C-alpha positions, -999 to 999 in steps of 0.1 A, spaced: 584 -773 -224 556 -764 -247 551 -729 -262 520 -721 -241 536 -734 -209 566 -710 -215 542 -682 -223 522 -689 -191 554 -688 -170 565 -655 -186 531 -640 -178 532 -652 -142 566 -636 -138 554 -603 -153 524 -604 -129 546 -610 -99 568 -581 -110 538 -558 -114 524 -569 -80 557 -559 -64 557 -526 -82 521 -519 -71 530 -526 -35 560 -503 -37 541 -476 -55 513 -478 -30 537 -474 -1 553 -444 -18 518 -429 -25 508 -433 11 540 -416 22 535 -387 -2 499 -383 9 510 -380 45 536 -354 35 509 -335 15 486 -336 45 512 -320 67 523 -295 41 486 -285 37 483 -281 75 514 -259 76 503 -239 47 469 -232 64 487 -222 96 509 -198 76 479 -184 57 460 -177 89 492 -164 106 491 -189 135 512 -218 147 502 -253 136 491 -262 171 469 -232 173 454 -242 140 446 -276 154 429 -260 185 409 -236 163 396 -264 141 388 -286 171 369 -259 189 350 -249 158 341 -285 151 328 -289 187 308 -257 183 293 -268 150 283 -301 166 266 -283 195 248 -260 171 235 -289 150 225 -307 182 205 -277 192 185 -280 160 202 -256 136 203 -266 100 233 -263 77 215 -235 59 211 -215 91 247 -222 100 259 -209 66 238 -178 70 256 -171 103 288 -172 84 275 -147 58 270 -173 30 238 -169 12 216 -200 11 186 -186 -7 199 -198 -41 194 -235 -32 178 -249 -1 182 -286 -10 210 -292 14 238 -292 -11 244 -254 -10 280 -256 1 289 -284 -24 272 -267 -53 288 -234 -46 322 -250 -47 315 -273 -76 317 -305 -55 292 -332 -64 293 -359 -37 266 -379 -22 283 -383 11 266 -362 38 296 -364 60 319 -350 33 294 -321 29 295 -315 67 333 -314 66 330 -289 38 306 -268 58 331 -268 87 358 -256 63 335 -228 53 329 -218 89 366 -219 99 385 -187 103 357 -163 97 364 -147 130 401 -147 123 397 -130 90 377 -102 105 403 -98 132 432 -96 107 414 -71 85 408 -47 114 
């Protein structure tokens, strides 16, 4: 065989090895992300002193309520004001994101962030009393 043919074969083998490693690492990453997701959920339940199932129910009911409020015509700024978050600093629709240093152009991500801001306000006031 020629020099370049041998070099090509070596590179092909290295690429195959890397592809196998990428597939393996991707599977490991996905598994770790799932474990992180569950650990985060359990940490939130612990933080708010409730069971994980109760946490799921709270989040679901708050999400449903938020959807109903938006459907009735309330803006994100009005919803934040209900939660006690001042919106007078910036009324351009990115108030939540800017407050937390997040710069994303995805309106759904911003909505999810808003839901996170609204969550547990009622529980915090109960636990502080």
